[in-house]
ROZA-434378 format. One record per residue (C-alpha): residue in one letter; x, y, z. Coordinates in steps of 0.02 Angstrom, whole numbers, plus 50000, padded with zeros to 5 digits. Layout:
aXYZ/...
This chain:
m473804537037640/a474524546537482/k475904554337590/k476494537837656/k476474530637477/k477554545737415/a478754543537563/s478954525037526/q479334528437348/q480674542337391/e481424530337522/h481564516937383/k482394529637264/n483624534137402/e484064515237440/k484324513137251/a485574527337241/i486414520737401/a486534503037323/r487264510337155/g488514520637256/h488974505137355/d489254495437191/i490414509637124/v491474507337284/c491564488637276/t492084488137091/h493654499137134/p495104488037174/l495694498937317/f494034496037416/e493494479637353/a494164469137494/l493594481137626/c491954482637546/h491554464237564/a492214463537745/v490864476037807/y488934475437825/m487874490637772/q486264494537866/y484924506837826/e484334518137963/s483264534237981/m484284549038032/p484154568338032/q484214575937856/k485954582737871/d486724566237912/w487454554637785/a488224539337864/y489384533238007/i490334517638035/t490754506738185/s492384498338222/a491504481338210/g491264484638021/v489514490638003/i489084506137903/y487464514537950/v486764524837808/n485394537737809/q483924530437708/d483084547037707/k484504556937631/k484434561437446/g486034560237356/q486814554937191/p487694537837175/n489374546737157/e489074555637321/w488574540037409/a490144531937338/y491204546037415/v490284544137584/i490464524937590/a492314526337538/h492624539337676/c491864527537802/l492834511837740/l494484522537752/h494154524837937/l494354505837959/g495694503537823/l496834516637903/h496644510038083/h495704525438149/h494794515538289/q495974521538423/s495534529138596/k496184546438612/e496114559038751/q495134570938645/q494114558838528/e493154573138442/l494834581538385/w495474564138332/n493934561738224/i494074578438143/a495974574738104/c495534558638029/d494134566737924/c495334579637857/y496644565937813/i495274555737723/t494644570837624/k496384574337565/f496684556537516/l495044555437417/a495424571537330/e497024565137266/l496294548637226/k494934558137128/f493664546137182/g491764549637183/q490964566337209/a491084575337377/p489364581137442/k489084599737429/e489374601937622/m491074593037610/s491664600637443/n492694614637508/p494464613037446/l495714607537579/f497384617237556/e498144610937719/a499764601237695/i499284585637794/s500664572537812/s499744561237946/e498284560638059/e499354559538210/k500284575838171/l498674584638128/y497924579238293/e499434585238395/r499264602138306/f497434603038354/l497824599338539/r499054613938534/e498154626438425/g496384621438417/v495384616938262/p495104630338129/d493264632338078/d493664628937896/l494264610837948/k492704606338042/g491554602037887/y492244586037822/s491264574337916/t489954563437851/m488964566638014/p489094585438025/g489384591538201/q489774574538272/g490894559938244/d490624548738103/f491694534638172/v491084524738328/i492164512738429/s491024498538464/q491104489038627/n490754472838535/q492194470538410/t491494454338336/g491144456338148/y489474454638075/f488724437738051/y489944431138178/r491484431738058/g492564436038199/n493824450738199/s494354456438027/n496054463537993/f495444479437910/a497174486437894/a497784470837799/l496304471137687/f496664489337642/a498454485537607/q497874470637493/g496734483037399/l498174495737379/s499204482237298/k497774476937182/a497494495037137/v499314496837085/q499284481236985/s497684487236891/a498384504136858/i499904495836776/r498754484736676/v497774499736617/a499324509436567/g499954493636471/g498314492636378/v497814475636456/e496274483236538/n495154497836488/t494664503936661/l495404503136834/g494754488036918/g494214480336758/t493974461436759/t494994452436618/r494804433936588/v496584426636575/t496564413736441/q497724398936409/a498684407536286/q498924423536392/r499464412236538/a500784403336421/k501394420636362/a501524427436539/w502504411136597/f503804413436461/m503974432036500/s504144428136687/s505004411236702/y505844406436530/p507054420536479/l507494412136308/f505774416536235/g505284431336356/a505794445236236/l505024436636085/a503374432636182/a503224450036238/d503284457436058/f501904446935981/t500014449835999/i498954434436025/i497364432835922/e496164419935992/d494624420835878/p493954404635798/l493104414535662/i494714422735604/c495594406635615/t494264398035508/r494324411635382/m496224410335368/d496164391335363/i497054388735522/s496604373235611/v497664375235770/a499004389435761/a499964399935645/i501174415435660/a501294430635556/v503124438135572/e502764453735484/t501324459135583/k501944452035746/e500394440835779/i500044422935838/y498454415735784/l497714402135899/n496084392535865/t495294391336038/a494014378635970/v495414365735987/g495474359836164/m497184359936243/t498014359436421/d499154372936478/e500714361836444/e500134358936266/m499864377736243/r501644381736301/f502334369136181/l501234376536036/m501774394936079/a503604390436097/h503504382135923/e502844398135843/l504034409435931/l505494399035864/h504894400835685/a505144419935710/g506664418835815/l507644407835701/s507254418035541/h506404402435457/a505414414335333/t507024423635276/r508084407835264/r506854399335149/q507864406735002/g506664401334865/r506274384134936/d504494376534925/p503634385835071/y502644370935131/l504104358335120/w505214370635206/n503924373535342/v503854354035370/a505784353735379/c505764367835512/d504364359735615/y505354343435626/v506864352835701/i505854364235817/n504784349635884/g506254338835918/w507134352936019/l505564356936118/i505334338136167/d507204338336222/m506974354236318/q505364347636399/i504374364336370/g502604359336383/e501944343236306/m501664338436121/p499834341836083/a498694326036094/f498174328835910/g500034326635866/g501434336035777/l502954332335661/y504224323135757/d505454309635690/p506904303835810/a507854298735652/l508064316535604/k508784321835777/g510304333435752/l509954338235573/s509724355935518/a508144361435424/e509134363535266/s509734345335275/i507984339335318/y507264348935167/d508514340935050/r507904323935112/i506064329435094/v506254334134909/t506794316534868/d505094309234924/i503844324034896/r502344313334875/m502514307035051/y502924322935141/r501454332435049/k500244322535155/l501024328735324/r500064341235432/t500774356535511/f499944365235657/r498984376035526/g498294361535428/q498754349235297/g499654355235141/i499954372835216/g501294380135322/d501004389135488/m502114403835441/i501034417135365/e502014427635234/t501094442235164/n502674450335089/p504214443435000/p505574437035119/d506644452835090/f505214465435114/w506144475535239/e507764477635139/g508284495935112/k507164501735257/v507954513735394/g508164506835571/v508254489135641/d507264477035526/l506144463535600/d507384449435556/a508794458135655/f507554461835797/y507074444335820/r508774437235803/r509364449435937/a507854445536049/l508254426836043/s510074429836069/q509884439836220/g508594427536285/l509954413936268/s511204424736367/y509964427636508/h509374409236505/m511174401836525/t511684414836650/q510214410636767/e510264392336724/r508444390636686/g508464374036605/y509164362136478/l509464368036294/p509954356836148/q511694360136081/g510964361435909/l509784375835959/i511174385136047/e512314383635892/e510904389735775/i510504404435888/r512384409235903/s512584407635715/l511074418435676/a511754431535796/q513234434135681/p512994446035537/p512794436235365/i514094437635241/a513684449335107/w513434440734930/d514804452134850/v516034447334993/a515624428434961/l515884431334775/a517574439534811/k518144424534910/w517644412834767/f518754423234650/d520114421734774/r520014402934765/m519844402434574/f521294414534543/q522794415034656/p523774430934663/i525114431834530/e526764430134619/k528084443634587/v529914438234574/r531614449134595/t532574450934432/y534194459134377/t533784457634192/r534454471134070/p533574487734096/s532624495933955/r533604506933829/r533064523033921/q534334517434052/a535724514833925/s536754529833988/t537264519734144/p537234501334093/d538464496434229/i537294500734368/a536254485734429/r534364489434448/p533434475634537/r531534476034521/w529984465434546/i529044457734393/h527734444934369/q528284427334325/s528084425434137/g526734413834088/e525654415134236/e524394426034154/d524164412434018/g522514403534045/r521984416134186/t520204418334133/f518414412534160/a516734412734072/v515214422434116/l513634414534048/i512194427534064/d510324423834059/t509604436833948/s507844431133939/g506434443433963/s506194438334144/m507894445234191/d507954462634270/r509124475334182/l509644482334357/l510194464734414/l511184461934253/g512064478834271/k512434475334457/a513064458234425/l514184462934274/g514914478134374/t515384467234524/i516174454134407/a517164466734312/s517844475534467/y518374458634545/s519184453234382/i520204469134369/a520804467234551/r521414449734522/d522334451934363/v521154443034245/p521554450734075/f520064443733977/v518294436834013/r517354425433898/v515564431933888/i514114420533826/f512334427133816/c510894414633822/d509084416433786/a508304404433664/v509994401633583/a511764405133640/y512704421033578/d514604420333593/a515304438133621/g517084431033631/y518384437333752/l518194455033822/a519264464633942/p518534466734114/e518354485934083/e517264482533927/l516034473734037/l515704490834122/t515464501033964/k515484492333791/v514514476733821/k512874474533719/v511644462333783/r510944451033655/g509374440633666/r507914445033784/g506904430133727/g506634413433815/t507804404533931/v508854389733875/l510564389533956/q511244372033914/p511844376733738/g512914390433808/i513714377633931/q514014365133791/l514714379633685/l516014383233823/e516474364833854/a516774362033667/a517814377633637/q519574374833597/d520084392533653/f519384391133824/p520504382633959/k519834365534017/d519994370934203/g519134387934168/p517764391334300/i515994396934232/l514984410034321/i513134409334284/i512024424134300/t510164419234299/d508554421934393/g508264402834413/q506924401134284/c507804387934180/d507824369934153/r509074357134239/l510884360334186/a512264347434168/i513964356634196/k515594347134201/r516664362134241/q517004371434402/h515474383334419/a514414395534523/f512724403334515/v512264421934540/l510434423434583/p509304437534645/q508694437034830/g507254424534846/a507484416234681/k507784397034671/l508464384334553/p507344370134492/f508704357234548/v510004355234684/p511564365034620/k513314357234640/g514214373534628/e514114388434749/v512594399834746/f512724419234772/r511124428334809/m511104446334759/k510074459734864/
């Protein structure tokens, strides 16, 4: 009685190991389809035997055989490959054909590195085997070497039996095992690519594809305009993180290349595409760097109006049911124009809700807008602009759908390198000071030429009187908030342009809490001898009034104001321009040009 109980326990352990080995095979994408198309049956066999398979799709395993799960996985995969590789063929020498097939499968599993070969089948196979057919023909000519006879799962006999009844188990009818194996091969390749790309951790791992991942895959495969941008961003779908960051629906972090999506908000696939395209356009159109000191939230609202209008025209997905910022009256306007409208009625627009929430923008900025300036390589701004520009080219070449003209123009304008601030300032000088025209003259030469007064000596000279009134004023904010390097860079640039355009003198005014008149200085003195006065508070209007009331300053003389923007509203009647550091803003809408130094 005790012996029977012990045998029953051992049989249970064997079946458990066989089941675990079977699970290992079924989870591998190469064998998954085949594994579900066959039936496994336990049977008592001699101790040396492992398993065999019939052409009808039934695997008979030895329930009395002790083995590890990895060994059983190897044996079951060996049997399945007989079906998948279409080995159920009648040959003249069936035994030799079975040995040839066993050798080929052993080589295949060794290269696949699947499972663990049982000890009696673990001898390394050094033969170069190209196919079962060629190996079978070789066996017919030369016989079978002894070292190639030990790779059967049924030692000494065939492990593949051609069944007379070809009907599959449970009356499923004939299964096309070769097609199932081809399907598994395709899935294995796809799974290997996903593992290499970091999408899955293990071969054959199951990954739940979320709505956001489907939307991202759709952009990458079917919508070239956003394909490159979508591929570069990581999607974070964690409601806890979104709650901690006050993200009600979605937001984008351009610097870290992350899109945050609150999955607690129910959306359809079409709404998810709309939402993701919205966030990608924020990055591609450089909205963070184009803010230029504007109010972050109001600038975000203006950009949302533009983007949502374009997406509705392009029919990319659907506007989410919970709503978004869209006004047909603002169609065709740029974000800058809409922002100028918004600031005239801030009280109403402060109540609007972006995709991140009310009173907060969906562009997450952890660094200043110019945080990548001075770094080596392609900065993020240039990368996003290039990705969107190339996407536009592919989109139009392949005719993938309608694009609004405003979006096309904005992408193309962003693809052009921006004009440097010093180049723009040079153009301003060219408009203010036309080159002095030179004229030909035959006037009397100097006394040094008196030895030959009869020889005419034509020459070019400046017209007399053109240098009169050729000057401008520099109003310098010398408050404590101004950076010394900024002042030096601005004065150096202004001095060099003044010299190049034949400006003999420059009127210099220093302003902090009061105005200090430094009088007229030669441009060269701006580089060496100028002494900055002040470094107190910021009041610029007295300096403006001093210049407008000065009798010795031309009425049409332009004024160049160097400030950090931390000043009150200015009333200026003369032609003027501002020089500000990058990212600074004025507390009013300037009438003159604004040059931003980097």
